[in-house]
DRENLUM-315779 format. One record per residue: chain; residue number from 1; x, y, z of N, C-alpha, C in turn; residue in three letters. Coordinates in steps of 0.2 Angstrom, whole numbers, plus 5000, padded with zeros to 4 digits. Example, Ala and Ser with C-alpha at 12.3 -4.5 7.8 and 13.67 -1.06 7.14 Angstrom:
residues 2
('A' 1 (5066 4972 5039) (5062 4978 5039) (5066 4984 5039) 'ALA')
('A' 2 (5064 4989 5035) (5068 4995 5036) (5064 5000 5039) 'SER')
end
This chain:
residues 242
('A' 1 (5074 4871 4875) (5074 4875 4882) (5078 4880 4881) 'MET')
('A' 2 (5079 4883 4877) (5084 4888 4874) (5080 4895 4872) 'ASN')
('A' 3 (5080 4899 4876) (5077 4905 4873) (5073 4910 4880) 'GLY')
('A' 4 (5076 4915 4879) (5071 4922 4884) (5068 4927 4879) 'THR')
('A' 5 (5067 4932 4882) (5066 4939 4879) (5069 4941 4875) 'ARG')
('A' 6 (5076 4941 4877) (5082 4941 4873) (5084 4940 4867) 'ALA')
('A' 7 (5079 4934 4866) (5080 4931 4862) (5076 4933 4855) 'SER')
('A' 8 (5072 4938 4856) (5068 4941 4852) (5068 4944 4847) 'LEU')
('A' 9 (5078 4947 4849) (5082 4950 4842) (5083 4944 4836) 'ASP')
('A' 10 (5086 4940 4838) (5087 4934 4834) (5081 4930 4830) 'GLN')
('A' 11 (5075 4931 4832) (5069 4930 4832) (5065 4935 4825) 'ILE')
('A' 12 (5065 4941 4826) (5066 4946 4822) (5072 4945 4817) 'LYS')
('A' 13 (5077 4944 4817) (5081 4944 4811) (5080 4938 4807) 'ALA')
('A' 14 (5078 4933 4810) (5076 4928 4804) (5069 4929 4801) 'ILE')
('A' 15 (5065 4932 4804) (5058 4934 4800) (5060 4940 4797) 'ALA')
('A' 16 (5065 4944 4795) (5065 4949 4791) (5070 4945 4786) 'ASP')
('A' 17 (5073 4939 4788) (5077 4936 4781) (5073 4932 4779) 'GLY')
('A' 18 (5068 4929 4779) (5065 4926 4775) (5058 4931 4772) 'VAL')
('A' 19 (5061 4931 4765) (5056 4936 4759) (5060 4933 4752) 'LYS')
('A' 20 (5054 4936 4749) (5053 4934 4743) (5060 4935 4738) 'ALA')
('A' 21 (5060 4933 4734) (5056 4927 4729) (5058 4919 4733) 'PRO')
('A' 22 (5062 4917 4737) (5061 4912 4740) (5057 4909 4744) 'LEU')
('A' 23 (5056 4915 4750) (5048 4913 4755) (5043 4911 4750) 'SER')
('A' 24 (5042 4914 4745) (5035 4911 4739) (5036 4903 4737) 'GLU')
('A' 25 (5042 4900 4739) (5042 4893 4735) (5044 4888 4740) 'LYS')
('A' 26 (5045 4891 4748) (5046 4885 4753) (5042 4889 4760) 'ILE')
('A' 27 (5041 4884 4763) (5037 4885 4770) (5044 4886 4776) 'ASP')
('A' 28 (5044 4891 4778) (5048 4891 4784) (5046 4892 4791) 'THR')
('A' 29 (5047 4888 4795) (5045 4887 4803) (5049 4888 4810) 'LEU')
('A' 30 (5050 4893 4813) (5052 4893 4819) (5048 4891 4824) 'LEU')
('A' 31 (5050 4886 4829) (5047 4885 4835) (5051 4886 4840) 'CYS')
('A' 32 (5049 4892 4843) (5053 4892 4851) (5049 4891 4857) 'PRO')
('A' 33 (5051 4893 4861) (5048 4890 4869) (5041 4893 4869) 'PRO')
('A' 34 (5037 4891 4874) (5030 4892 4875) (5029 4900 4876) 'ALA')
('A' 35 (5035 4901 4880) (5035 4909 4883) (5035 4913 4879) 'THR')
('A' 36 (5037 4912 4873) (5042 4918 4867) (5033 4915 4863) 'LEU')
('A' 37 (5029 4912 4862) (5025 4910 4856) (5019 4915 4855) 'LEU')
('A' 38 (5019 4919 4859) (5013 4923 4859) (5016 4929 4856) 'TYR')
('A' 39 (5021 4931 4859) (5026 4936 4856) (5030 4936 4851) 'VAL')
('A' 40 (5031 4931 4849) (5034 4927 4841) (5030 4930 4838) 'ALA')
('A' 41 (5025 4926 4837) (5019 4927 4832) (5016 4934 4830) 'THR')
('A' 42 (5018 4939 4835) (5014 4945 4835) (5021 4948 4830) 'ALA')
('A' 43 (5027 4947 4832) (5034 4950 4831) (5035 4946 4823) 'LEU')
('A' 44 (5031 4942 4822) (5033 4938 4814) (5024 4941 4810) 'CYS')
('A' 45 (5020 4945 4813) (5015 4946 4808) (5015 4947 4804) 'ASP')
('A' 46 (5021 4951 4800) (5020 4953 4793) (5027 4951 4789) 'ASP')
('A' 47 (5027 4945 4792) (5034 4940 4789) (5030 4934 4786) 'SER')
('A' 48 (5035 4931 4780) (5031 4922 4780) (5032 4919 4784) 'PRO')
('A' 49 (5037 4921 4788) (5040 4915 4793) (5034 4913 4799) 'LEU')
('A' 50 (5035 4907 4798) (5027 4904 4803) (5031 4904 4811) 'ALA')
('A' 51 (5025 4901 4814) (5027 4901 4820) (5023 4894 4826) 'ILE')
('A' 52 (5028 4889 4827) (5024 4884 4831) (5026 4883 4834) 'GLY')
('A' 53 (5026 4875 4841) (5026 4874 4847) (5031 4870 4848) 'ALA')
('A' 54 (5033 4868 4850) (5040 4863 4852) (5035 4855 4856) 'GLN')
('A' 55 (5029 4856 4856) (5026 4850 4860) (5020 4854 4863) 'ASP')
('A' 56 (5015 4848 4864) (5008 4851 4865) (5006 4844 4870) 'CYS')
('A' 57 (5002 4846 4873) (4997 4839 4877) (4992 4835 4874) 'HIS')
('A' 58 (4990 4830 4875) (4986 4827 4871) (4979 4830 4872) 'GLN')
('A' 59 (4977 4832 4877) (4970 4833 4879) (4970 4840 4879) 'GLN')
('A' 60 (4964 4842 4878) (4961 4848 4876) (4962 4853 4882) 'VAL')
('A' 61 (4960 4852 4889) (4962 4855 4894) (4961 4850 4899) 'SER')
('A' 62 (4959 4855 4907) (4961 4849 4913) (4964 4850 4916) 'GLY')
('A' 63 (4966 4845 4921) (4970 4846 4926) (4978 4843 4925) 'ALA')
('A' 64 (4981 4847 4921) (4988 4845 4919) (4992 4851 4921) 'HIS')
('A' 65 (4994 4853 4926) (4998 4859 4927) (5005 4858 4923) 'THR')
('A' 66 (5005 4864 4920) (5013 4866 4918) (5013 4863 4910) 'GLY')
('A' 67 (5007 4858 4908) (5005 4858 4901) (5003 4863 4896) 'ASP')
('A' 68 (5006 4862 4890) (5000 4866 4886) (4997 4862 4880) 'ILE')
('A' 69 (4990 4863 4879) (4986 4861 4874) (4987 4865 4867) 'SER')
('A' 70 (4986 4861 4861) (4985 4863 4855) (4982 4868 4852) 'ALA')
('A' 71 (4975 4868 4857) (4971 4875 4857) (4974 4881 4861) 'GLU')
('A' 72 (4979 4879 4865) (4982 4885 4866) (4987 4887 4863) 'MET')
('A' 73 (4992 4883 4858) (4995 4885 4852) (4991 4890 4848) 'ILE')
('A' 74 (4986 4884 4845) (4983 4890 4841) (4978 4897 4843) 'ALA')
('A' 75 (4977 4897 4850) (4976 4902 4852) (4980 4908 4852) 'ASP')
('A' 76 (4986 4909 4852) (4992 4910 4852) (4995 4913 4846) 'CYS')
('A' 77 (4989 4912 4841) (4991 4911 4833) (4998 4906 4829) 'PHE')
('A' 78 (5000 4903 4834) (5003 4897 4831) (5003 4893 4826) 'GLY')
('A' 79 (5004 4889 4820) (5001 4885 4816) (5002 4877 4817) 'THR')
('A' 80 (5010 4876 4819) (5010 4870 4818) (5013 4868 4826) 'HIS')
('A' 81 (5015 4860 4828) (5017 4860 4835) (5022 4852 4831) 'VAL')
('A' 82 (5029 4852 4835) (5032 4847 4835) (5027 4842 4839) 'ILE')
('A' 83 (5031 4834 4838) (5025 4828 4844) (5033 4825 4842) 'VAL')
('A' 84 (5034 4820 4847) (5037 4814 4847) (5044 4816 4845) 'GLY')
('A' 85 (5046 4822 4846) (5054 4821 4847) (5059 4819 4851) 'HIS')
('A' 86 (5064 4816 4848) (5066 4810 4852) (5069 4812 4860) 'SER')
('A' 87 (5070 4819 4860) (5072 4820 4867) (5064 4820 4871) 'GLU')
('A' 88 (5061 4822 4869) (5051 4821 4873) (5053 4811 4874) 'ARG')
('A' 89 (5052 4808 4869) (5054 4800 4869) (5058 4797 4874) 'ARG')
('A' 90 (5063 4800 4873) (5068 4797 4878) (5069 4801 4885) 'ARG')
('A' 91 (5067 4806 4886) (5068 4811 4893) (5060 4810 4897) 'ASN')
('A' 92 (5056 4807 4893) (5050 4810 4896) (5045 4804 4895) 'HIS')
('A' 93 (5049 4797 4890) (5045 4791 4890) (5039 4790 4886) 'ALA')
('A' 94 (5039 4795 4880) (5032 4797 4878) (5033 4789 4872) 'GLU')
('A' 95 (5027 4786 4871) (5025 4780 4866) (5022 4783 4862) 'SER')
('A' 96 (5022 4779 4857) (5020 4780 4848) (5013 4779 4851) 'ASP')
('A' 97 (5010 4777 4855) (5002 4780 4856) (5001 4786 4859) 'MET')
('A' 98 (5006 4789 4863) (5005 4794 4866) (5007 4800 4860) 'LEU')
('A' 99 (5013 4800 4856) (5012 4802 4849) (5007 4805 4845) 'VAL')
('A' 100 (5004 4799 4844) (4999 4799 4839) (4992 4803 4843) 'ARG')
('A' 101 (4992 4801 4849) (4988 4806 4854) (4987 4813 4852) 'ALA')
('A' 102 (4994 4815 4854) (4996 4821 4853) (4994 4826 4845) 'LYS')
('A' 103 (4999 4819 4841) (4996 4822 4834) (4989 4823 4833) 'ALA')
('A' 104 (4985 4818 4835) (4977 4818 4834) (4974 4827 4837) 'GLN')
('A' 105 (4975 4828 4844) (4976 4833 4846) (4978 4840 4841) 'ALA')
('A' 106 (4984 4840 4839) (4985 4846 4834) (4981 4847 4827) 'ALA')
('A' 107 (4979 4841 4825) (4974 4840 4821) (4969 4846 4822) 'HIS')
('A' 108 (4965 4841 4826) (4958 4842 4831) (4959 4851 4831) 'ASP')
('A' 109 (4966 4853 4834) (4965 4860 4833) (4966 4865 4828) 'ALA')
('A' 110 (4966 4861 4821) (4970 4866 4817) (4976 4866 4816) 'GLY')
('A' 111 (4981 4863 4820) (4988 4863 4820) (4989 4858 4813) 'LEU')
('A' 112 (4996 4860 4812) (4999 4856 4807) (5005 4850 4813) 'ILE')
('A' 113 (5005 4846 4812) (5008 4843 4817) (5014 4839 4813) 'ALA')
('A' 114 (5020 4842 4816) (5025 4838 4814) (5028 4832 4819) 'ILE')
('A' 115 (5029 4826 4816) (5028 4821 4818) (5036 4817 4819) 'ILE')
('A' 116 (5039 4817 4822) (5044 4814 4822) (5049 4808 4824) 'CYS')
('A' 117 (5052 4803 4820) (5053 4797 4822) (5062 4796 4818) 'ILE')
('A' 118 (5063 4791 4821) (5070 4790 4819) (5075 4784 4826) 'GLY')
('A' 119 (5078 4783 4825) (5083 4776 4829) (5088 4778 4832) 'GLU')
('A' 120 (5090 4775 4839) (5096 4777 4842) (5102 4773 4840) 'THR')
('A' 121 (5108 4777 4841) (5114 4772 4839) (5113 4762 4841) 'ALA')
('A' 122 (5111 4761 4845) (5111 4755 4846) (5106 4752 4843) 'TYR')
('A' 123 (5101 4754 4841) (5096 4751 4835) (5098 4751 4828) 'GLU')
('A' 124 (5104 4758 4825) (5105 4756 4819) (5111 4750 4818) 'ARG')
('A' 125 (5115 4752 4824) (5122 4746 4825) (5120 4740 4824) 'ASN')
('A' 126 (5112 4735 4826) (5111 4731 4828) (5106 4728 4822) 'SER')
('A' 127 (5105 4736 4816) (5102 4733 4810) (5094 4733 4813) 'GLY')
('A' 128 (5091 4736 4815) (5085 4739 4817) (5082 4745 4813) 'GLN')
('A' 129 (5085 4748 4811) (5083 4756 4809) (5075 4754 4805) 'THR')
('A' 130 (5076 4751 4799) (5069 4751 4795) (5063 4749 4801) 'LEU')
('A' 131 (5065 4744 4803) (5058 4740 4810) (5059 4746 4814) 'ASP')
('A' 132 (5062 4752 4816) (5060 4758 4820) (5057 4760 4815) 'VAL')
('A' 133 (5059 4762 4812) (5057 4768 4807) (5046 4764 4807) 'LEU')
('A' 134 (5047 4759 4804) (5042 4756 4804) (5035 4756 4809) 'LYS')
('A' 135 (5039 4755 4813) (5036 4752 4820) (5032 4760 4822) 'ARG')
('A' 136 (5036 4763 4821) (5036 4772 4825) (5031 4776 4819) 'GLU')
('A' 137 (5032 4774 4814) (5026 4778 4809) (5019 4776 4809) 'LEU')
('A' 138 (5019 4768 4808) (5012 4767 4811) (5010 4767 4816) 'ILE')
('A' 139 (5014 4767 4824) (5011 4769 4831) (5011 4777 4831) 'GLY')
('A' 140 (5014 4782 4827) (5015 4789 4828) (5008 4791 4825) 'SER')
('A' 141 (5006 4791 4819) (5004 4795 4813) (4996 4792 4815) 'ILE')
('A' 142 (4992 4795 4815) (4982 4797 4815) (4982 4793 4809) 'PRO')
('A' 143 (4976 4791 4810) (4971 4786 4804) (4968 4795 4801) 'ASP')
('A' 144 (4966 4795 4793) (4966 4800 4792) (4971 4805 4790) 'GLY')
('A' 145 (4977 4805 4793) (4980 4811 4793) (4982 4813 4784) 'SER')
('A' 146 (4983 4819 4784) (4984 4822 4777) (4990 4824 4775) 'SER')
('A' 147 (4993 4826 4769) (4998 4830 4769) (4996 4837 4769) 'ALA')
('A' 148 (4991 4841 4769) (4991 4847 4773) (4989 4847 4781) 'GLN')
('A' 149 (4990 4842 4786) (4989 4842 4792) (4995 4838 4796) 'THR')
('A' 150 (4998 4834 4791) (5007 4829 4794) (5011 4831 4790) 'THR')
('A' 151 (5017 4832 4794) (5024 4832 4792) (5028 4825 4795) 'VAL')
('A' 152 (5033 4822 4794) (5035 4817 4797) (5043 4821 4796) 'VAL')
('A' 153 (5046 4819 4801) (5052 4822 4801) (5057 4816 4805) 'ALA')
('A' 154 (5063 4814 4799) (5067 4810 4801) (5072 4812 4806) 'TYR')
('A' 155 (5074 4809 4812) (5080 4810 4817) (5082 4806 4818) 'GLU')
('A' 156 (5088 4804 4814) (5092 4798 4817) (5094 4802 4824) 'PRO')
('A' 157 (5093 4798 4832) (5094 4801 4835) (5103 4801 4839) 'VAL')
('A' 158 (5105 4797 4836) (5113 4798 4837) (5116 4802 4833) 'TRP')
('A' 159 (5112 4806 4829) (5115 4811 4825) (5114 4819 4827) 'ALA')
('A' 160 (5108 4819 4833) (5105 4826 4834) (5110 4828 4840) 'ILE')
('A' 161 (5112 4833 4839) (5117 4836 4841) (5124 4837 4841) 'GLY')
('A' 162 (5127 4831 4837) (5133 4826 4838) (5138 4829 4834) 'THR')
('A' 163 (5135 4832 4829) (5141 4835 4822) (5140 4828 4818) 'GLY')
('A' 164 (5136 4822 4821) (5138 4816 4815) (5132 4817 4812) 'VAL')
('A' 165 (5135 4817 4805) (5128 4816 4800) (5128 4810 4794) 'VAL')
('A' 166 (5121 4806 4796) (5123 4800 4791) (5125 4800 4786) 'PRO')
('A' 167 (5128 4795 4781) (5130 4798 4775) (5124 4799 4770) 'THR')
('A' 168 (5123 4801 4764) (5118 4803 4760) (5115 4797 4758) 'GLN')
('A' 169 (5118 4790 4759) (5115 4783 4757) (5111 4782 4765) 'GLU')
('A' 170 (5113 4783 4769) (5108 4781 4774) (5102 4786 4776) 'ASN')
('A' 171 (5104 4792 4774) (5097 4796 4772) (5091 4794 4767) 'VAL')
('A' 172 (5097 4792 4762) (5092 4791 4755) (5088 4785 4757) 'GLU')
('A' 173 (5092 4780 4760) (5088 4773 4763) (5083 4774 4768) 'GLU')
('A' 174 (5082 4778 4771) (5079 4779 4777) (5070 4783 4772) 'ALA')
('A' 175 (5074 4789 4771) (5068 4794 4768) (5064 4789 4762) 'HIS')
('A' 176 (5067 4785 4759) (5066 4781 4751) (5060 4776 4757) 'ALA')
('A' 177 (5061 4775 4762) (5057 4767 4766) (5051 4770 4769) 'PHE')
('A' 178 (5052 4778 4771) (5048 4781 4773) (5041 4784 4768) 'ILE')
('A' 179 (5044 4786 4763) (5041 4786 4759) (5035 4780 4756) 'ARG')
('A' 180 (5038 4776 4755) (5034 4769 4752) (5029 4766 4758) 'ALA')
('A' 181 (5033 4767 4766) (5028 4765 4768) (5019 4772 4772) 'GLU')
('A' 182 (5022 4777 4770) (5017 4782 4767) (5013 4780 4763) 'LEU')
('A' 183 (5015 4778 4757) (5010 4779 4752) (5007 4772 4753) 'ILE')
('A' 184 (5009 4767 4756) (5007 4760 4756) (5001 4760 4763) 'GLN')
('A' 185 (5001 4765 4767) (4996 4767 4772) (4992 4773 4769) 'ARG')
('A' 186 (4995 4779 4765) (4988 4784 4765) (4986 4786 4758) 'PHE')
('A' 187 (4990 4781 4752) (4989 4784 4745) (4993 4790 4743) 'GLY')
('A' 188 (4991 4795 4739) (4992 4798 4736) (4994 4807 4742) 'LYS')
('A' 189 (4988 4804 4748) (4991 4809 4753) (4998 4806 4755) 'GLU')
('A' 190 (5001 4800 4756) (5006 4798 4759) (5012 4800 4753) 'GLY')
('A' 191 (5008 4802 4748) (5014 4802 4741) (5017 4810 4741) 'ALA')
('A' 192 (5012 4813 4745) (5013 4819 4743) (5016 4824 4754) 'ASN')
('A' 193 (5015 4818 4758) (5017 4822 4765) (5025 4824 4764) 'MET')
('A' 194 (5026 4828 4767) (5033 4831 4768) (5037 4828 4772) 'ARG')
('A' 195 (5043 4825 4770) (5048 4821 4774) (5053 4826 4776) 'ILE')
('A' 196 (5055 4827 4782) (5060 4833 4784) (5068 4827 4786) 'LEU')
('A' 197 (5072 4830 4788) (5079 4827 4788) (5080 4831 4795) 'TYR')
('A' 198 (5082 4827 4801) (5086 4832 4807) (5090 4828 4809) 'GLY')
('A' 199 (5094 4831 4812) (5102 4829 4813) (5105 4831 4814) 'GLY')
('A' 200 (5110 4837 4817) (5115 4839 4816) (5117 4844 4809) 'SER')
('A' 201 (5111 4845 4807) (5109 4851 4799) (5112 4858 4801) 'VAL')
('A' 202 (5116 4858 4796) (5120 4865 4795) (5119 4868 4789) 'SER')
('A' 203 (5122 4875 4789) (5125 4877 4782) (5126 4876 4779) 'GLY')
('A' 204 (5131 4871 4781) (5138 4867 4777) (5135 4863 4774) 'ALA')
('A' 205 (5130 4858 4777) (5127 4850 4774) (5121 4850 4772) 'ASN')
('A' 206 (5117 4856 4773) (5111 4856 4770) (5109 4857 4762) 'ALA')
('A' 207 (5113 4858 4761) (5113 4859 4752) (5113 4852 4749) 'ARG')
('A' 208 (5118 4849 4752) (5120 4840 4750) (5114 4835 4752) 'ASP')
('A' 209 (5111 4837 4759) (5104 4834 4761) (5098 4835 4755) 'LEU')
('A' 210 (5099 4841 4755) (5091 4842 4751) (5090 4839 4744) 'LEU')
('A' 211 (5098 4836 4742) (5099 4834 4734) (5097 4825 4736) 'GLU')
('A' 212 (5097 4825 4742) (5095 4818 4742) (5085 4816 4740) 'VAL')
('A' 213 (5085 4810 4737) (5076 4809 4736) (5073 4808 4742) 'PRO')
('A' 214 (5067 4811 4742) (5062 4811 4746) (5065 4815 4753) 'HIS')
('A' 215 (5067 4819 4753) (5070 4824 4758) (5068 4833 4756) 'VAL')
('A' 216 (5062 4833 4759) (5056 4839 4756) (5058 4845 4762) 'ASN')
('A' 217 (5065 4843 4766) (5065 4849 4770) (5071 4848 4776) 'GLY')
('A' 218 (5071 4852 4781) (5074 4851 4786) (5073 4853 4793) 'VAL')
('A' 219 (5072 4848 4798) (5072 4850 4804) (5078 4852 4808) 'LEU')
('A' 220 (5079 4859 4811) (5084 4861 4813) (5086 4862 4820) 'VAL')
('A' 221 (5088 4860 4825) (5090 4862 4830) (5095 4868 4834) 'GLY')
('A' 222 (5100 4866 4836) (5105 4869 4839) (5105 4876 4832) 'GLY')
('A' 223 (5105 4876 4826) (5108 4881 4822) (5101 4885 4821) 'GLN')
('A' 224 (5097 4884 4825) (5090 4889 4826) (5091 4893 4831) 'SER')
('A' 225 (5097 4893 4834) (5096 4899 4838) (5100 4905 4838) 'LEU')
('A' 226 (5103 4906 4831) (5106 4911 4831) (5104 4913 4823) 'LYS')
('A' 227 (5100 4918 4819) (5097 4920 4815) (5103 4919 4811) 'ALA')
('A' 228 (5111 4920 4809) (5115 4920 4804) (5116 4913 4803) 'ALA')
('A' 229 (5114 4908 4809) (5115 4901 4806) (5109 4896 4803) 'ASP')
('A' 230 (5103 4900 4807) (5098 4897 4804) (5094 4902 4794) 'PHE')
('A' 231 (5099 4907 4794) (5098 4910 4787) (5101 4905 4782) 'LEU')
('A' 232 (5107 4906 4783) (5112 4901 4781) (5110 4894 4778) 'ALA')
('A' 233 (5106 4889 4782) (5100 4884 4780) (5096 4887 4776) 'ILE')
('A' 234 (5092 4892 4778) (5087 4895 4773) (5089 4894 4765) 'TYR')
('A' 235 (5097 4899 4765) (5099 4901 4759) (5100 4893 4753) 'ALA')
('A' 236 (5102 4889 4759) (5101 4882 4755) (5097 4881 4750) 'ALA')
('A' 237 (5091 4882 4751) (5087 4881 4746) (5085 4885 4740) 'PHE')
('A' 238 (5088 4889 4741) (5090 4893 4735) (5093 4889 4728) 'GLU')
('A' 239 (5096 4885 4728) (5101 4879 4722) (5093 4875 4720) 'ARG')
('A' 240 (5089 4872 4725) (5082 4869 4720) (5078 4874 4715) 'GLN')
('A' 241 (5078 4880 4719) (5073 4885 4715) (5076 4888 4710) 'PHE')
('A' 242 (5084 4889 4709) (5086 4892 4706) (5085 4892 4698) 'ALA')
end
């Protein structure tokens, strides 16, 4: 819940910074507040930068005052939507079942669903990390999901906005587990689904994170509010494609 019309300058600066040759090798996405969604898509019409939304309702339409459907996002030319973010799960008590329904609604509207999973500090400290990831993977991803429609984002809740980043070993263990679970359930599609890491990502640590096996990209939080910070993370991908 950050950003007003004054933020459009930052969005435009990000759009201008996402350019060839790197933009031809990676996908770059910004998910502004819903109030800026339509204007942002128009602003980025000539840029490789994709625009998505931060959440959607599971129904196509109806008496759901204040909610936004996946169809509305698509109607604003959005291409992606984040579902199951830890803040939605925590602050709005969203269950795996609800997250799955939202992801299915995204698929039905032709959007790519970015499905977030991750453990809390208590769950990690009590040795439940992999059990939590397995439960949320099973419960949150719709049957029939594919690499073209679905991205999984691992965001350890205890690392979000805290400046604390898991060790590379922690990230590698989680991402390898997620990959194995996706392959077991979806076969070749699971092998090709992108798995993002999210949690205090910055220009300073992005390159190291991207070197971890099965980390196919990053889900950026606070560092997406300013173009300079976001583009520093974007530039971290250059090493992979040098």
